[in-house]
N, C-alpha and C positions, 0 to 999 in steps of 0.2 A: 508577668501578667497572665500568660497561658497556663503556668503551673497552678495558679489560683482557680482556674476553671475546672481542673481535672479532679473528679471525685475519687474516693478511696478505691473503688473497683474499676476505675478508668473510664475512658470514652471509647466507644466502639466506632471504628472507622468504617462506615457503611459504604461510602462512595468516594471516588477521587476524580476531580476534574482539573482542567488546566486552561488558563488563558495564555496569551503569548508571553506574559510576564510573571505569572505566579501559578503555583500548584495549590489547589483547594482541597483540604481534607474535610469531608462532610461527616461530622462526628455526632453520635447520639448518646444521651444518657436518659434516665427515666424523667420524662416531663420536659426535656429541653434538647435543643439542637444547637450545635456550635460549628462555625465555619472557620477553620484555621488555615491561614495562607502562608505558603513558603515561597519567597522570592526566587525566581529562576536565574538571577544574575543581571548583568547590565546595570540599569538604573534602579532595579528593584531587588534588593537583598534584605535578608532578615526575616523575622516571623511577625505575623499580625493576625488579629481577629477582626473580621469584617462581617457585618450583619447582612448576610445574603450569599447565595451561591453564585458561581460564575454564570451569567446569562448564556443561553444556548448559542446566541449569535456571536459570542466572543470566544467560544471554546475551540481549542485546537488539540490535535493528537500528534504525538511524536514518540520516539523511543524512550525518552525520560519519563513521560507519563505512563507508558506501559510498564516500565520498571517499577515505578511507585505503586501502581495497582497490583502488580504481581507480588511485591514485597509486603505491602501493608494493608491491603483491603481485607476487611473482616477481622483485623487484629485490634487489640485494645491499647490505646495510648494511655500509659500509666504515669508518665512523669516527663517533665520538661526542665532541663537545667541549662543555664547560661554560664559558660566558663569565661569570666571577664578577662582574665590574663591572656588567654589564648584567643579571645574573640571568636568562640566556637559554641554553637548550640548543640545540645544533646537531647534527642527524643528517645524515650524508651517504650517499647511495645512488648506485649505478652499475648500468647495464644496457647492454651493448654500447657504442654510441657516444653514450649519453645519460647525463646526470648530474642528480641532484635534491638540493636542500638543503631540509631541513625544520627550521624554526626554531620552537621551542616557548617561549612567553613567558608564565609565570605572573604575574598581577598581582592581588595580594590573593586573593580567592576566585574570580577569573575566569581564563580561559585564552584566549590569543590565539595565532595561528599564522601562518606565512608559508611558502609553497612556491615555490622557484625551480627552473625546469626549463631545462636547456641541451641542445639537440639539435645535435650537431656536424655531422651529415651535411647537414642543410638549413639550418644556421646560424640556427635559430629559438630565441629565448629568451623565456620568459614568467615572470611573477611573479603569484602569488595571495596577497593579504594579507587575512586574515579581517576586519580593521577597515575594509577597503574593500569587500569582498564581490564583487570582479570580477577575473577573470584578465586581465592586460594583457601585451601584447607589448612588449619593451624592447630597446634596442640593447646594453646591458651589464647583466649580473647584478650587483645591488648587493652590497657586502661586508656582514658582520655589523653593523659600526658604523652604516652607512648605514640598514640595516633598523631597527635599534634607535632611531635618531634620528627616522626617519619615524614609528615607532610612538608615541614620546613626543609628537611634534608633533601627531599625529592624535588620540590619546587624551587628551592634556593632563592627565596625572596620573602620579605616581611612587609608586604604592602597591605596593611590593615587600617589605613586611614579612613576608609569608607565608613561614614556614620550611618549605621542601619537603624538607629533609634527612630528616625522619622517615619520609617516604614512600619513601626510597631503601633501605629494608631489606626483606628477604623477609617478615619477620613482620608489619611494619606494613602492607605491601601486601595480604598475605593476609587479615588481620583486617578491613581496611576493604572489601576486595573482597566478602567474605561479608556484612558488616554492612549495607553500603549497597545491596545487591542483593536483600534479603529480600522486598521488595515484588513482585519478579518471581515468586517462588514462589506467593504468594497468587493472583496472576493466573492462573498455570499451573494451580493446584488448581481454581479456579473453572471454567476451560476444560475440564479433564479430567472433572469431575463432570457438566458439561453434555454432553460427548461420550459418556460412559458411558450416560447416560439415553437419548440419541438412538439409540445403537447397540442398546441393550436393546429399545427399541420396534420397531426395524426387524427385530431377530432374532426377536421373537415372530411377526411377519408371515411371515417366511421359513420358520418351522417348520411352517407350514400346508401345505407341499408334499405331505406324506403324505396328507392329506385330499383334495387335488386329484387325486393319483394314483388314489385309490379312486373318486372321482366319474367320472374319465375312463375307468377300466376297467369300471365297473358300467353305464355308458351310461344313467344315470337321466334321466328327462324333466326338462329345464330350463325348460320352459314357453316363453312368448313372449319372445324376446330382441330388444331394441331398441338401435340405435346411440345414442351412440358407445361405450358400454361397459356391461357388466353385472357383478354381484358374485357371486362364488362363495366362500363362507366368509369374506366380508369382503375378498376380493382382487379387484381390478379386472381384467377381461379386455376388451381393446379389440376392437371389431367394427365393420364398416362396413355391416352389414345384408344383405349378399349371401351370407353363409356358410350352408351347410346344416348339419344336425346333426353329420355326420361331421367337417366342418371345425371346428365349435365344440369338439368333444372333442379334436381335435388342438391347438387353441389352449390349452386347459386343460392338456394334457399338456406342451406347450412351456413354459408358465408355471411348472408344477411343477418342471421340470428347472432352470430359472433360479433358482427359490427354493431348491432343494436346494444348488446351487452357492453361492448367496449365504449360506446358513446357515453353511457352512464358513468362508468369508472373514470374516463378521461375528464368528464365535466367536473367531477368532484375534485380530481387532482389539479385541474386548472384553477378552480376557485381557491383551493388551499394555497397554491403557489402565488397567485395574485394577492391574496390576503397577507401572506408572509412578506412579499415584496413591499406592499403598501406600509406595513408596520415598520420595516427597516427605513424606508424613505421618509416616513413621517417623523420617526424618532431620531433622525440623525441629520446634522448639517453637513452635507456632502463636501462643502468647500474646505472643511477641516480635515478631511481624510487625505492622507498622503497619496500621491499618485504612484509612487513606487512601493511595492510590498516590502515591509521590514521583516527580516527573518526572525523566527521565534528565538527568544533568549534561551540558552541551554547551558547546563553546567559544563565545566571543563572535564570531559570524560574521554579518556584516551581512546576507548573503543569507538567513540562517535566522531573522532577527529577526521576531517576531510583529508588530512595529510596521509592517513592510512586509507587508501581508496577502498580497500575491502577489509572487513573485519576478519579476525582469525578464523571464526567458524565458517564464514563464507569462503575464505581461501581454502579451508579444508574440503568443503563441498566441491569447489572448482577442481582441486587436485584429484579428487576421487572421480569426478565426471570426465576429466581430461583422459583418464585411462580408458574411458568408453568411446574414445574418438581416435581415429587415425588421421594425422595431418600429412598433407602432401603438397608438392609444388609441381606445376606443369608450366614450363616456360618461365615467364616472369610473374605468374599468378600463383597464389596459394589457396588452399581449401582444406576442408575437413569432412570425413565420412563417419557417420554414427554407426557404432557397432552394437548398440542396444537402444532401448527406449530412452534411457537416461542420457545416452550420448546424443541421440536425436534432439532431445530437449535442450541439452547444453549448447548445441551448435547455434541455436537462435540467439542466445546471449553472447556467444563468441563473435558472431557476425555483426556487421554494421547494418543499419536499416535499409541501405541501398544495395547491399550485396545480394547475390542471386542464390536462391534456395531451389533444390531439385529433388524429385522423388519419382518413382515409377507409378504411373496413374493406376488407381484401383488395385494396388498390390501392397501387402505388408512388406516392409523392408527398410533399408537404410535411407537416411536423409543426407543430403550433401549441401554444404554452403561453400560458395566460391567468392573470393574477394575480388569480384568484378561487378560492374554495373550493367553489363549487357553481354549476352551470350555471343553476340557477333564479334566480340573482342577475341574469341577463341578461334583458332583455325580448325579445319575438319578433323585433323589427326587428334588434336587435344580433346575435342568434343566427343569423338567416338571412343577414345581411351577412358574418359570419365564415364561414359555410358557403360563401358565394359566393367569398370570398377563397381558401379551401382548395381549392375546385374549380378556380379559375383557376390557382393556383400548381402544382396537380397535373396540369393539362392535361386535366381531366375536363369534358365538356360534357353535363350532364344537368340536368333541372329540379329534382332533389333528390339528396342524397347520404346514404349510410349511414355515419354516423360511429361510431367506437369511441373511448371516452374513459376516462380514469382519472386518479388523482392522480400527480403527477410522481414521488413517492416509490415508486410501484409500477412504474415503467418502468425496465428495465435494458437497457443496451446489450449486444450480442453481440460477443465478441472476434473481431477479424479481419474484421468485416463492418460498415463504416461506415454509419450510418443505420439499421441493423437493430436491433430491440428485442424484448424479451419483456414481456408485460403481465400483472401479477400479479392485478389485479382489473378485468377489462374490463367495460365497460357499453356499451350500444349505443343509438343514437338516429338516426332518419331525419328530416332537416331539409330544407325547401325551400330552393332556391338563390335568393338575391336578387342579380340581375345588376347592380344599382346599388350594389354594396357599396363601391365607391371613393368614393361621396359620403357614406357613413356612417362609414367608418373613417378616422381621421386619422393618417397616417403621420408618424413622428417623424424 
């Protein structure tokens, strides 16, 4: 059925979307648009053509969708072949001097795939098999029979009784698309309710701009103002302590202008969020929505398996970053010291959210994560030894250091600035430096 839709020069894949159950290829030709759906596995396997794109409220994003977009977006679909004996679908794509073959292999309630890529200009040929999980460079692209035989040899089963023909009709695909994606709506409704609550709270604060204007114009006595900020009608005004009364009123006036502008923006956002929520509630029978979120259907892709807790690429990054950290033990507790910005960033992923994070306040230098939930668990000797190690790794030569510390869960990295962080709940402690720290800490 799909092969009959494809013109001689092919269909251009302009966009790719996904629901929880199917991938949608948004394809264009002169004067026509086609929506080709590929089942993601589970109860939805096979190919189908459905008159309409995945509605935005049903869309999901995951690693499989990103793979499909990276591989086939802006390519031309030139052929579709169904191999009846192997129960395997073969889609062929072209782009300039490159060719790609996408093999779709339903097996029972599971889905496997294979992507073969031929680049004529540099004579490079690669194959990605989901049952192996790794893209390999090859001398020759295997034919469909060879791919099927490798699949059978690797999977060691022939469970192909799943009848995918029912999914090859517009009606069947449409019904399952809506039915299997209803959990996405509940998640969206929950998100919108939380969003409306937050915007409403911010809007109430922004509406205070009129009172701030009145205070700035009336020049009322504000009393003794101390840094870093003071409150006017519950609104924070930041000061550094050097401002005179005239400057204070200017700050209030500037704050009022920003709140007035923010009121208009938030009002529009609130109306949009309420309208979107109303459309979801009006269009759906909430009693039919499952209370538990059903996970998205995904192909059997070795690199995505939860049995491999970390992908190979991620493991490689971890091994590289571990070299930027020195791990140690002090008594019964363990910890890590960052030797670079990368090491400092790695420590946040190494530690648990309740572990303690330490750093010298207002200084560039190392970060430390301790596998403890309270610094009081350390005796004074261990604490001063850790302070000595932090001072040494940070290049600070003092008899005591001012430490800032918090739970790892309250430390967030700053995008584009390796090693830089924001601290949600900072606490401070001045600790003497033990210069014999190397005799107390045991490095692993």
